[in-house]
Backbone as CSV, one residue per row, in Angstrom:
resi,resn,N_x,N_y,N_z,CA_x,CA_y,CA_z,C_x,C_y,C_z
1,MET,0.829,-1.203,0.000,0.000,0.000,0.000,0.872,1.266,0.000
2,GLU,1.882,1.255,0.877,2.781,2.402,0.935,3.542,2.579,-0.377
3,ARG,3.914,1.450,-0.998,4.622,1.516,-2.269,3.745,2.131,-3.352
4,MET,2.444,1.775,-3.370,1.516,2.338,-4.353,1.347,3.840,-4.135
5,ASP,1.251,4.254,-2.865,1.134,5.683,-2.567,2.381,6.434,-3.014
6,LEU,3.539,5.808,-2.797,4.789,6.439,-3.221,4.846,6.588,-4.736
7,GLU,4.419,5.551,-5.460,4.414,5.613,-6.919,3.456,6.690,-7.420
8,LYS,2.299,6.821,-6.764,1.343,7.858,-7.165,1.928,9.245,-6.941
9,ARG,2.597,9.426,-5.815,3.211,10.725,-5.534,4.301,11.047,-6.557
10,LEU,5.091,10.026,-6.898,6.145,10.239,-7.897,5.563,10.600,-9.253
11,ARG,4.444,9.928,-9.624,3.793,10.246,-10.906,3.253,11.669,-10.905
12,ARG,2.660,12.070,-9.769,2.139,13.438,-9.675,3.259,14.461,-9.792
13,ILE,4.393,14.152,-9.160,5.538,15.065,-9.249,6.054,15.144,-10.686
14,GLN,6.106,13.992,-11.374,6.567,13.976,-12.761,5.627,14.769,-13.665
15,VAL,4.314,14.576,-13.470,3.322,15.313,-14.264,3.445,16.809,-14.002
16,ARG,3.619,17.172,-12.736,3.769,18.587,-12.393,5.012,19.184,-13.027
17,ASP,6.131,18.449,-12.987,7.384,18.945,-13.570,7.268,19.107,-15.086
18,VAL,6.622,18.131,-15.740,6.447,18.215,-17.200,5.547,19.383,-17.556
19,ALA,4.461,19.567,-16.779,3.538,20.676,-17.038,4.245,22.019,-16.865
20,LEU,5.054,22.130,-15.816,5.799,23.370,-15.592,6.790,23.625,-16.712
21,GLU,7.476,22.559,-17.151,8.453,22.700,-18.225,7.804,23.189,-19.511
22,TYR,6.644,22.612,-19.847,5.983,23.030,-21.080,5.333,24.407,-20.945
23,ALA,4.968,24.789,-19.731,4.480,26.156,-19.522,5.603,27.157,-19.779
24,ILE,6.815,26.826,-19.306,7.978,27.690,-19.562,8.299,27.722,-21.054
25,LEU,8.258,26.552,-21.712,8.496,26.496,-23.159,7.511,27.384,-23.911
26,THR,6.231,27.286,-23.529,5.182,28.066,-24.207,5.402,29.557,-24.012
27,ALA,5.660,29.968,-22.766,5.866,31.389,-22.482,7.072,31.935,-23.238
28,ALA,8.188,31.183,-23.217,9.401,31.634,-23.905,9.172,31.737,-25.410
29,THR,8.462,30.761,-25.982,8.207,30.776,-27.425,7.310,31.945,-27.809
30,LEU,6.297,32.232,-26.993,5.392,33.346,-27.304,6.117,34.686,-27.213
31,ILE,7.054,34.801,-26.269,7.873,36.021,-26.210,8.695,36.162,-27.485
32,MET,9.251,35.047,-27.953,10.012,35.071,-29.201,9.129,35.465,-30.383
33,VAL,7.922,34.929,-30.425,6.984,35.240,-31.499,6.700,36.737,-31.542
34,VAL,6.445,37.333,-30.378,6.167,38.765,-30.314,7.386,39.569,-30.775
35,GLY,8.572,39.176,-30.301,9.781,39.895,-30.690,10.032,39.851,-32.186
36,VAL,9.813,38.688,-32.783,10.048,38.534,-34.220,8.991,39.269,-35.024
37,TYR,7.712,39.066,-34.673,6.630,39.633,-35.494,6.532,41.152,-35.366
38,VAL,6.640,41.659,-34.137,6.419,43.088,-33.907,7.645,43.922,-34.266
39,PHE,8.844,43.394,-34.022,10.038,44.210,-34.184,10.946,43.772,-35.336
40,LYS,11.008,42.464,-35.613,11.928,41.994,-36.643,11.321,42.096,-38.041
41,PHE,10.144,41.538,-38.219,9.507,41.509,-39.540,9.267,42.897,-40.128
42,PRO,8.636,43.846,-39.401,8.326,45.147,-40.025,9.554,45.952,-40.411
43,ASN,10.681,45.736,-39.708,11.888,46.504,-39.988,12.859,45.778,-40.923
44,ASN,12.502,44.553,-41.325,13.359,43.737,-42.210,14.728,43.451,-41.600
45,PHE,14.765,43.312,-40.272,16.016,42.941,-39.612,16.278,41.465,-39.882
46,SER,17.345,41.186,-40.642,17.608,39.814,-41.096,18.934,39.313,-40.562
47,PHE,18.994,39.088,-39.243,20.273,38.627,-38.688,20.222,37.156,-38.319
48,GLY,19.961,36.336,-39.354,20.125,34.900,-39.203,18.875,34.138,-38.858
49,GLY,19.020,32.803,-38.917,17.914,31.924,-38.583,16.881,31.840,-39.686
50,VAL,15.869,31.017,-39.440,14.794,30.851,-40.419,14.022,32.149,-40.589
51,THR,13.832,32.907,-39.484,13.104,34.173,-39.609,13.855,35.157,-40.501
52,GLY,15.202,35.139,-40.415,15.984,36.008,-41.298,15.840,35.610,-42.747
53,ILE,15.878,34.289,-43.014,15.666,33.801,-44.388,14.276,34.210,-44.877
54,ALA,13.281,34.074,-43.997,11.899,34.394,-44.375,11.753,35.869,-44.733
55,ILE,12.422,36.743,-43.976,12.333,38.183,-44.249,12.922,38.505,-45.623
56,VAL,14.075,37.914,-45.933,14.721,38.174,-47.230,13.875,37.622,-48.370
57,LEU,13.392,36.381,-48.235,12.603,35.769,-49.308,11.267,36.456,-49.498
58,ALA,10.694,36.994,-48.412,9.397,37.679,-48.526,9.483,38.910,-49.412
59,GLU,10.687,39.450,-49.538,10.864,40.636,-50.376,10.864,40.293,-51.857
60,VAL,11.214,39.047,-52.189,11.305,38.663,-53.602,10.239,37.641,-54.009
61,LEU,9.474,37.136,-53.059,8.418,36.166,-53.346,7.051,36.737,-52.964
62,PRO,5.983,36.289,-53.621,4.635,36.793,-53.298,4.036,36.113,-52.062
63,LEU,4.841,35.966,-51.023,4.390,35.348,-49.776,4.853,36.195,-48.603
64,SER,4.105,36.132,-47.493,4.492,36.885,-46.309,5.639,36.175,-45.592
65,ALA,6.332,36.934,-44.733,7.441,36.356,-43.971,6.952,35.240,-43.047
66,GLY,5.771,35.419,-42.448,5.218,34.391,-41.570,4.926,33.101,-42.313
67,THR,4.377,33.211,-43.526,4.070,32.020,-44.323,5.342,31.291,-44.736
68,ILE,6.350,32.048,-45.172,7.628,31.436,-45.562,8.285,30.773,-44.359
69,ASN,8.225,31.440,-43.216,8.785,30.858,-41.991,8.107,29.532,-41.665
70,PHE,6.790,29.486,-41.806,6.019,28.262,-41.536,6.452,27.141,-42.482
71,ILE,6.567,27.455,-43.766,6.934,26.439,-44.766,8.330,25.881,-44.497
72,ILE,9.294,26.785,-44.246,10.675,26.331,-44.015,10.762,25.484,-42.756
73,ASN,10.081,25.928,-41.690,10.136,25.159,-40.443,9.520,23.775,-40.598
74,MET,8.424,23.670,-41.351,7.809,22.363,-41.565,8.737,21.453,-42.370
75,LEU,9.404,22.021,-43.371,10.347,21.230,-44.158,11.513,20.756,-43.291
76,LEU,11.998,21.650,-42.427,13.114,21.277,-41.549,12.693,20.222,-40.532
77,LEU,11.455,20.273,-40.076,10.971,19.238,-39.164,10.951,17.873,-39.849
78,VAL,10.491,17.853,-41.106,10.482,16.597,-41.868,11.906,16.077,-42.041
79,VAL,12.816,16.980,-42.417,14.220,16.594,-42.582,14.791,16.091,-41.258
80,GLY,14.423,16.755,-40.167,14.895,16.335,-38.860,14.453,14.929,-38.510
81,PHE,13.197,14.616,-38.767,12.699,13.268,-38.493,13.387,12.229,-39.378
82,LEU,13.671,12.598,-40.637,14.319,11.659,-41.550,15.747,11.344,-41.129
83,PHE,16.482,12.367,-40.690,17.896,12.186,-40.393,18.182,11.873,-38.933
84,LEU,17.276,12.275,-38.033,17.539,12.095,-36.607,16.671,11.024,-35.967
85,GLY,15.534,10.726,-36.581,14.661,9.675,-36.060,14.171,9.971,-34.663
86,ARG,14.232,8.978,-33.785,13.699,9.127,-32.430,14.508,10.085,-31.567
87,SER,15.742,10.334,-31.961,16.568,11.253,-31.178,16.164,12.716,-31.388
88,PHE,15.257,12.938,-32.330,14.787,14.289,-32.599,13.959,14.757,-31.404
89,GLY,14.330,15.874,-30.799,13.721,16.313,-29.548,12.260,16.692,-29.678
90,VAL,11.427,16.160,-28.782,10.003,16.490,-28.753,9.812,17.964,-28.433
91,LYS,10.630,18.484,-27.512,10.500,19.892,-27.128,10.844,20.817,-28.298
92,THR,11.827,20.434,-29.096,12.183,21.239,-30.264,11.047,21.243,-31.279
93,VAL,10.408,20.100,-31.466,9.261,20.024,-32.372,8.129,20.909,-31.865
94,TYR,7.853,20.835,-30.572,6.779,21.645,-29.978,7.043,23.133,-30.168
95,VAL,8.270,23.565,-29.854,8.615,24.979,-29.973,8.544,25.429,-31.430
96,SER,9.044,24.600,-32.340,9.051,24.954,-33.757,7.634,25.109,-34.296
97,LEU,6.746,24.183,-33.917,5.348,24.266,-34.354,4.660,25.483,-33.760
98,LEU,4.848,25.696,-32.466,4.207,26.838,-31.808,4.705,28.153,-32.386
99,MET,5.982,28.226,-32.672,6.569,29.429,-33.264,5.953,29.714,-34.637
100,SER,5.872,28.696,-35.475,5.341,28.867,-36.830,3.864,29.240,-36.808
101,VAL,3.087,28.526,-36.001,1.647,28.808,-35.907,1.414,30.191,-35.302
102,GLY,2.216,30.547,-34.286,2.060,31.847,-33.645,2.300,33.002,-34.601
103,LEU,3.352,32.915,-35.420,3.635,33.976,-36.392,2.535,34.077,-37.442
104,SER,2.067,32.923,-37.917,0.986,32.934,-38.914,-0.290,33.508,-38.328
105,PHE,-0.581,33.186,-37.065,-1.783,33.708,-36.407,-1.715,35.227,-36.259
106,LEU,-0.554,35.747,-35.834,-0.425,37.193,-35.663,-0.541,37.928,-36.994
107,GLU,-0.011,37.331,-38.066,-0.168,37.961,-39.381,-1.633,38.073,-39.770
108,TYR,-2.419,37.073,-39.389,-3.850,37.079,-39.721,-4.641,37.984,-38.783
109,ALA,-4.344,37.909,-37.488,-5.147,38.621,-36.491,-4.718,40.068,-36.294
110,PHE,-3.414,40.336,-36.396,-2.911,41.686,-36.144,-1.938,42.101,-37.250
111,PRO,-2.441,42.347,-38.445,-1.539,42.725,-39.551,-0.840,44.053,-39.267
112,MET,0.458,44.116,-39.609,1.241,45.336,-39.428,1.719,45.832,-40.787
113,SER,1.403,47.070,-41.087,1.787,47.638,-42.377,3.155,48.297,-42.345
114,GLY,3.717,48.468,-41.140,5.014,49.110,-41.014,5.544,48.966,-39.602
115,PRO,6.706,49.545,-39.310,7.278,49.455,-37.972,6.352,50.043,-36.911
116,LEU,6.526,49.577,-35.693,5.684,50.025,-34.582,5.953,51.479,-34.229
117,THR,7.217,51.908,-34.318,7.611,53.288,-34.015,8.481,53.820,-35.141
118,ASP,8.900,55.076,-34.993,9.833,55.653,-35.970,11.249,55.697,-35.415
119,GLU,11.538,54.807,-34.450,12.866,54.710,-33.840,13.472,53.337,-34.141
120,PRO,14.172,53.197,-35.263,14.694,51.871,-35.647,15.692,51.292,-34.651
121,MET,16.485,52.159,-33.998,17.457,51.643,-33.033,16.754,51.036,-31.826
122,LEU,15.694,51.687,-31.372,14.910,51.161,-30.252,14.279,49.825,-30.627
123,GLU,13.764,49.744,-31.840,13.139,48.501,-32.280,14.175,47.392,-32.475
124,LEU,15.382,47.763,-32.901,16.444,46.765,-33.034,16.789,46.158,-31.666
125,LEU,16.813,46.996,-30.633,17.098,46.493,-29.288,16.081,45.433,-28.866
126,PHE,14.802,45.701,-29.127,13.771,44.731,-28.772,13.822,43.513,-29.698
127,ALA,14.169,43.738,-30.972,14.279,42.614,-31.914,15.410,41.674,-31.528
128,ILE,16.427,42.198,-30.847,17.533,41.361,-30.362,17.189,40.751,-29.015
129,ALA,16.723,41.605,-28.093,16.571,41.194,-26.695,15.487,40.138,-26.489
130,LEU,14.311,40.323,-27.072,13.209,39.385,-26.811,13.501,37.979,-27.352
131,PRO,13.873,37.826,-28.642,14.212,36.467,-29.115,15.431,35.872,-28.418
132,ALA,16.438,36.702,-28.113,17.635,36.186,-27.451,17.310,35.708,-26.040
133,PHE,16.493,36.462,-25.323,16.058,36.066,-23.983,15.297,34.744,-24.051
134,SER,14.410,34.617,-25.027,13.638,33.380,-25.189,14.546,32.210,-25.546
135,SER,15.472,32.433,-26.467,16.398,31.365,-26.863,17.218,30.887,-25.681
136,ALA,17.646,31.815,-24.831,18.438,31.442,-23.661,17.638,30.541,-22.718
137,ILE,16.364,30.872,-22.511,15.508,30.043,-21.654,15.339,28.662,-22.270
138,LEU,15.113,28.610,-23.584,14.925,27.326,-24.265,16.185,26.479,-24.184
139,PHE,17.339,27.064,-24.474,18.595,26.324,-24.403,18.838,25.802,-22.993
140,ASN,18.451,26.610,-21.991,18.731,26.256,-20.607,17.933,25.049,-20.128
141,ILE,16.786,24.772,-20.764,15.989,23.607,-20.360,16.033,22.512,-21.432
142,GLY,17.046,22.567,-22.288,17.277,21.479,-23.223,16.425,21.510,-24.470
143,ALA,15.927,22.677,-24.855,15.133,22.802,-26.080,15.809,23.821,-26.990
144,SER,15.213,24.040,-28.140,15.704,25.070,-29.048,14.527,25.586,-29.854
145,GLY,14.787,26.652,-30.602,13.722,27.242,-31.400,13.510,26.562,-32.733
146,GLY,14.125,25.403,-32.934,13.989,24.717,-34.217,14.772,25.448,-35.292
147,GLY,14.257,25.462,-36.512,14.909,26.189,-37.587,16.302,25.682,-37.869
148,THR,17.273,26.604,-37.915,18.645,26.221,-38.228,19.274,25.367,-37.129
149,ASP,18.684,25.377,-35.930,19.186,24.484,-34.871,19.032,23.019,-35.281
150,ILE,18.003,22.725,-36.071,17.795,21.358,-36.556,18.949,20.956,-37.472
151,ILE,19.389,21.897,-38.305,20.541,21.629,-39.168,21.774,21.330,-38.326
152,ALA,21.942,22.083,-37.236,23.077,21.853,-36.345,23.015,20.460,-35.735
153,MET,21.814,20.017,-35.338,21.652,18.684,-34.761,22.013,17.604,-35.777
154,ILE,21.633,17.812,-37.036,21.940,16.842,-38.092,23.441,16.792,-38.350
155,LEU,24.068,17.969,-38.450,25.511,18.026,-38.685,26.278,17.369,-37.538
156,LYS,25.812,17.596,-36.324,26.485,17.022,-35.158,26.426,15.503,-35.163
157,LYS,25.299,14.959,-35.629,25.121,13.507,-35.610,25.804,12.824,-36.785
158,HIS,25.770,13.424,-37.958,26.202,12.729,-39.170,27.539,13.203,-39.729
159,THR,28.197,14.135,-39.060,29.521,14.569,-39.518,30.492,14.546,-38.339
160,ARG,31.741,14.787,-38.637,32.766,14.821,-37.591,33.104,16.249,-37.189
161,MET,32.243,17.170,-37.526,32.501,18.566,-37.210,32.422,18.766,-35.700
162,SER,33.474,19.308,-35.112,33.509,19.536,-33.668,32.916,20.883,-33.288
163,ASN,32.968,21.833,-34.220,32.458,23.173,-33.931,31.293,23.478,-34.868
164,ILE,30.083,23.136,-34.434,28.887,23.351,-35.261,28.555,24.833,-35.357
165,GLY,28.973,25.608,-34.354,28.627,27.023,-34.328,29.199,27.803,-35.500
166,THR,30.373,27.379,-36.004,31.009,28.116,-37.103,30.203,28.078,-38.395
167,PRO,29.788,26.885,-38.901,28.980,26.900,-40.120,27.633,27.602,-39.937
168,LEU,27.039,27.493,-38.737,25.771,28.187,-38.503,25.973,29.701,-38.516
169,PHE,27.085,30.156,-37.956,27.375,31.587,-37.996,27.584,32.055,-39.434
170,LEU,28.245,31.228,-40.247,28.463,31.588,-41.648,27.145,31.672,-42.409
171,VAL,26.210,30.761,-42.091,24.879,30.824,-42.712,24.174,32.117,-42.313
172,ASP,24.227,32.443,-41.023,23.618,33.692,-40.553,24.267,34.902,-41.224
173,LEU,25.587,34.833,-41.403,26.296,35.931,-42.048,25.853,36.094,-43.496
174,MET,25.650,34.983,-44.208,25.183,35.041,-45.594,23.787,35.649,-45.670
175,ILE,22.931,35.301,-44.707,21.579,35.880,-44.675,21.664,37.388,-44.468
176,THR,22.553,37.810,-43.589,22.706,39.239,-43.300,23.246,39.987,-44.517
177,VAL,24.202,39.376,-45.212,24.722,39.991,-46.439,23.611,40.099,-47.483
178,ALA,22.775,39.076,-47.575,21.656,39.102,-48.512,20.691,40.248,-48.190
179,ALA,20.540,40.560,-46.899,19.674,41.675,-46.509,20.205,42.997,-47.066
180,CYS,21.537,43.145,-47.104,22.133,44.359,-47.679,21.816,44.483,-49.166
181,LEU,21.782,43.339,-49.858,21.551,43.363,-51.303,20.073,43.517,-51.640
182,VAL,19.216,42.858,-50.862,17.775,42.869,-51.156,17.122,44.161,-50.688
183,PHE,17.539,44.656,-49.537,16.936,45.882,-48.994,17.874,47.066,-49.268
184,ASP,18.374,47.693,-48.231,19.309,48.812,-48.405,20.434,48.677,-47.392
185,ILE,21.444,49.520,-47.520,22.616,49.413,-46.658,22.260,49.709,-45.206
186,ARG,21.283,50.593,-44.970,20.866,50.923,-43.600,20.286,49.697,-42.907
187,THR,19.394,49.002,-43.599,18.822,47.776,-43.045,19.891,46.717,-42.852
188,GLY,20.823,46.636,-43.802,21.902,45.666,-43.690,22.790,45.926,-42.486
189,LEU,23.099,47.205,-42.230,23.939,47.536,-41.084,23.220,47.234,-39.766
190,PHE,21.937,47.520,-39.714,21.161,47.150,-38.529,21.185,45.636,-38.327
191,SER,21.070,44.905,-39.424,21.079,43.442,-39.336,22.435,42.926,-38.862
192,PHE,23.530,43.530,-39.338,24.864,43.146,-38.867,25.004,43.407,-37.370
193,THR,24.466,44.542,-36.917,24.506,44.849,-35.480,23.757,43.789,-34.689
194,GLY,22.596,43.391,-35.193,21.822,42.355,-34.516,22.542,41.024,-34.484
195,LEU,23.203,40.679,-35.582,23.936,39.419,-35.658,25.065,39.372,-34.623
196,LEU,25.788,40.483,-34.469,26.898,40.531,-33.525,26.417,40.520,-32.075
197,ALA,25.275,41.161,-31.823,24.793,41.292,-30.445,24.003,40.080,-29.975
198,LYS,23.421,39.328,-30.903,22.506,38.233,-30.526,23.169,37.203,-29.628
199,SER,24.318,36.687,-30.043,24.973,35.632,-29.272,25.444,36.146,-27.922
200,LEU,25.862,37.422,-27.857,26.307,37.990,-26.586,25.155,38.052,-25.589
201,VAL,23.975,38.447,-26.082,22.813,38.540,-25.198,22.402,37.148,-24.714
202,ILE,22.389,36.168,-25.615,22.012,34.802,-25.240,22.951,34.262,-24.166
203,ASP,24.271,34.410,-24.387,25.247,33.921,-23.413,25.075,34.610,-22.066
204,SER,24.821,35.921,-22.089,24.666,36.673,-20.848,23.434,36.239,-20.073
205,VAL,22.322,36.017,-20.781,21.086,35.601,-20.112,21.245,34.214,-19.510
206,ILE,21.832,33.271,-20.270,22.036,31.912,-19.753,22.910,31.946,-18.504
207,GLU,23.964,32.758,-18.546,24.866,32.839,-17.392,24.146,33.377,-16.171
208,ASN,23.285,34.386,-16.357,22.571,34.968,-15.230,21.482,34.040,-14.705
209,ILE,20.856,33.255,-15.593,19.839,32.304,-15.143,20.471,31.262,-14.220
210,ASN,21.657,30.797,-14.576,22.310,29.720,-13.830,23.247,30.214,-12.734
211,LEU,23.307,31.533,-12.546,24.287,32.080,-11.622,24.045,31.604,-10.187
212,CYS,25.083,31.057,-9.570,25.038,30.621,-8.178,26.192,31.274,-7.421
213,LYS,26.124,31.168,-6.101,27.172,31.721,-5.247,27.931,30.575,-4.566
214,TYR,29.239,30.604,-4.711,30.105,29.594,-4.120,30.786,30.190,-2.888
215,PHE,30.510,29.582,-1.722,31.028,30.094,-0.457,32.249,29.290,0.002
216,THR,33.285,29.993,0.410,34.381,29.412,1.183,34.384,30.146,2.517
217,ILE,34.046,29.426,3.578,33.867,30.039,4.896,34.940,29.496,5.840
218,VAL,35.760,30.368,6.379,36.777,29.991,7.352,36.301,30.480,8.720
219,CYS,36.107,29.550,9.654,35.508,29.920,10.935,36.006,29.019,12.054
220,ASN,35.621,29.388,13.297,35.955,28.588,14.475,34.782,27.734,14.946
221,GLN,33.550,28.171,14.653,32.348,27.483,15.131,31.501,27.057,13.915
222,PRO,31.800,25.932,13.293,31.107,25.552,12.052,29.704,24.975,12.237
223,LYS,29.383,24.458,13.456,28.132,23.717,13.629,26.918,24.595,13.355
224,ALA,26.876,25.789,13.926,25.709,26.653,13.751,25.522,27.025,12.280
225,ILE,26.629,27.267,11.587,26.554,27.635,10.159,26.056,26.451,9.335
226,CYS,26.585,25.262,9.601,26.158,24.072,8.850,24.699,23.727,9.133
227,ASP,24.288,23.869,10.389,22.877,23.616,10.728,21.961,24.566,9.970
228,TYR,22.355,25.823,9.861,21.542,26.810,9.131,21.474,26.453,7.641
229,ILE,22.614,26.036,7.083,22.649,25.634,5.667,21.711,24.447,5.421
230,HIS,21.728,23.451,6.331,20.904,22.252,6.156,19.429,22.526,6.399
231,GLU,19.116,23.141,7.550,17.735,23.225,8.010,16.962,24.387,7.404
232,HIS,17.600,25.512,7.165,16.888,26.698,6.683,17.027,26.913,5.171
233,LEU,18.138,26.480,4.615,18.364,26.708,3.183,18.190,25.444,2.351
234,GLY,18.143,24.291,3.001,17.952,23.035,2.272,19.128,22.669,1.381
235,ARG,20.302,23.113,1.762,21.509,22.806,0.996,22.464,21.957,1.818
236,SER,23.512,21.488,1.193,24.528,20.716,1.889,25.840,21.485,1.864
237,ALA,26.840,20.941,2.525,28.136,21.600,2.582,29.218,20.560,2.811
238,THR,30.440,20.953,2.551,31.611,20.122,2.833,32.476,20.873,3.835
239,ILE,32.935,20.156,4.844,33.732,20.803,5.876,35.045,20.037,6.077
240,PHE,36.127,20.766,6.298,37.392,20.125,6.620,38.218,21.070,7.484
241,LYS,39.216,20.525,8.126,40.046,21.304,9.030,41.241,21.914,8.290
242,GLY,41.627,23.072,8.779,42.785,23.738,8.213,43.580,24.418,9.312
243,GLU,44.640,25.085,8.918,45.491,25.776,9.886,45.899,27.125,9.332
244,GLY,45.710,28.162,10.141,46.130,29.491,9.729,47.644,29.597,9.734
245,THR,48.207,30.201,8.716,49.668,30.251,8.593,50.297,31.323,9.476
246,PHE,49.489,32.257,9.975,50.053,33.337,10.779,50.152,32.941,12.252
247,GLU,49.024,32.501,12.846,49.012,32.121,14.265,49.057,30.609,14.462
248,HIS,48.973,29.859,13.368,49.012,28.393,13.407,47.917,27.807,14.303
249,LYS,46.728,28.448,14.235,45.582,27.945,14.982,44.706,27.102,14.066
250,GLU,44.066,26.089,14.654,43.180,25.225,13.872,41.907,25.982,13.504
251,ARG,41.531,25.882,12.253,40.303,26.538,11.767,39.505,25.513,10.967
252,TYR,38.215,25.823,10.788,37.339,24.977,9.980,36.998,25.708,8.677
253,ILE,36.984,24.952,7.608,36.674,25.523,6.289,35.420,24.842,5.761
254,ILE,34.414,25.635,5.444,33.131,25.136,4.932,33.001,25.552,3.467
255,LEU,32.682,24.589,2.613,32.429,24.866,1.193,30.960,24.576,0.905
256,THR,30.268,25.504,0.271,28.863,25.287,-0.080,28.495,26.162,-1.271
257,VAL,27.459,25.746,-1.981,26.988,26.469,-3.167,25.478,26.621,-3.064
258,MET,24.952,27.772,-3.495,23.504,27.987,-3.437,23.098,29.111,-4.382
259,LYS,21.784,29.275,-4.529,21.251,30.334,-5.379,21.502,31.702,-4.745
260,ARG,21.342,32.746,-5.563,21.679,34.086,-5.097,20.840,34.542,-3.912
261,SER,19.527,34.252,-3.953,18.659,34.678,-2.854,19.057,33.992,-1.547
262,GLN,19.430,32.705,-1.615,19.877,31.983,-0.426,21.221,32.509,0.058
263,ALA,22.052,32.939,-0.878,23.376,33.449,-0.516,23.267,34.684,0.367
264,VAL,22.303,35.535,0.080,22.097,36.735,0.901,21.710,36.336,2.321
265,GLU,20.821,35.328,2.456,20.409,34.866,3.777,21.586,34.296,4.558
266,LEU,22.411,33.479,3.896,23.553,32.879,4.575,24.563,33.935,4.992
267,ARG,24.825,34.880,4.134,25.774,35.944,4.458,25.308,36.741,5.678
268,ASN,24.008,37.066,5.706,23.480,37.818,6.836,23.525,37.009,8.131
269,PHE,23.256,35.692,8.022,23.304,34.841,9.212,24.720,34.791,9.787
270,ILE,25.707,34.579,8.928,27.095,34.491,9.394,27.543,35.823,9.996
271,LYS,27.140,36.905,9.364,27.511,38.227,9.868,26.966,38.460,11.268
272,ALA,25.725,37.940,11.532,25.086,38.150,12.834,25.585,37.182,13.905
273,HIS,25.884,35.913,13.509,26.183,34.881,14.497,27.669,34.535,14.614
274,ASP,28.459,34.881,13.616,29.899,34.596,13.694,30.656,35.704,12.952
275,PRO,30.683,36.907,13.557,31.298,38.051,12.853,32.790,37.892,12.592
276,ASP,33.449,36.942,13.290,34.882,36.738,13.071,35.178,35.800,11.901
277,ALA,34.127,35.207,11.329,34.324,34.282,10.209,34.851,35.041,8.986
278,PHE,35.635,34.335,8.187,36.204,34.910,6.967,35.466,34.295,5.771
279,LEU,34.855,35.150,4.936,34.037,34.675,3.822,34.677,35.026,2.490
280,MET,34.628,34.075,1.563,34.969,34.327,0.170,33.784,33.859,-0.667
281,ILE,33.145,34.780,-1.372,31.933,34.477,-2.135,32.241,34.701,-3.616
282,THR,32.057,33.653,-4.411,32.416,33.688,-5.833,31.205,33.387,-6.690
283,ASN,31.069,34.093,-7.815,30.010,33.790,-8.782,30.377,32.564,-9.603
284,SER,29.401,31.716,-9.866,29.619,30.557,-10.730,28.322,30.224,-11.450
285,SER,28.398,30.002,-12.748,27.211,29.648,-13.530,27.272,28.210,-14.022
286,GLU,28.288,27.450,-13.597,28.416,26.061,-14.023,28.571,25.157,-12.804
287,ILE,27.471,24.958,-12.095,27.452,24.044,-10.958,26.767,22.767,-11.419
288,ILE,27.484,21.660,-11.416,26.947,20.392,-11.910,26.951,19.386,-10.771
289,GLY,25.785,18.831,-10.494,25.677,17.854,-9.417,24.286,17.852,-8.831
290,LYS,24.064,17.028,-7.828,22.756,16.875,-7.226,22.271,18.199,-6.651
291,GLY,21.022,18.543,-6.974,20.454,19.809,-6.519,20.668,20.943,-7.481
292,PHE,21.514,20.722,-8.495,21.775,21.761,-9.485,21.553,21.206,-10.878
293,ARG,22.553,21.111,-11.705,22.392,20.609,-13.059,22.985,19.208,-13.166
294,GLY,22.351,18.378,-14.015,22.854,17.040,-14.230,24.068,17.029,-15.134
295,LEU,24.756,15.914,-15.148,25.944,15.769,-15.993,25.589,15.788,-17.463
296,ASN,24.318,15.450,-17.810,23.923,15.392,-19.210,23.427,16.743,-19.702
């Protein structure tokens, strides 16, 4: 009976985690859709990806950028299934479909005849920030926006290329150059700016999402600090003995890692209960292990 109750609880937790994950996927994708449709499409900002290809082709074909984006993404999904089979990510398929349908829906429901404002630099900032923020969230939970990422997955599986980012960057660069030829030099320069800034924003957002605080605590009374870490913060710690080189007195060294909000609580606790403790607090965005990120 207890085993059945435990299995039911585990299933409920799994369902809750999956539901939360897909809620995050949906929210991130919809933010990307808004950023692309409202700021990228009307200004013809073509700094890579399927949306960049769609913007360039929409200028020379009798189809809208949203329709071209939908067609290319569907073709890439088919190619992905053919070349990747079961290893093709379900989350990537979900995001790709939602992205394509969302753009097509906005074109139908909220047609835009031109840019939202007369400030192209302001719109470029939003055209970079919103999709980059969304991409960072997707990458952080093991998904992607589909599109050219599918090509990267295929190249990674079927070739010996160690650096997939280089050919993808070259493809994005070709799309940006095409924007200069199809539109005008002003649009092309804006697109080059977006291409250079996009990866920086994505890397910065991912780093801040995963940012943790690594504590090295040198103290005389470790029990109260460790009890607070275990009971109030729900974290663990490693403790070992050391010796100060100046007075040659025995000291205790505590190592622990936690989220930023918890770090503030721990710092305040140590300051109040052991003011003689010596603290070294370091930023880290790559914590791998139980309670943080898995090895995979």
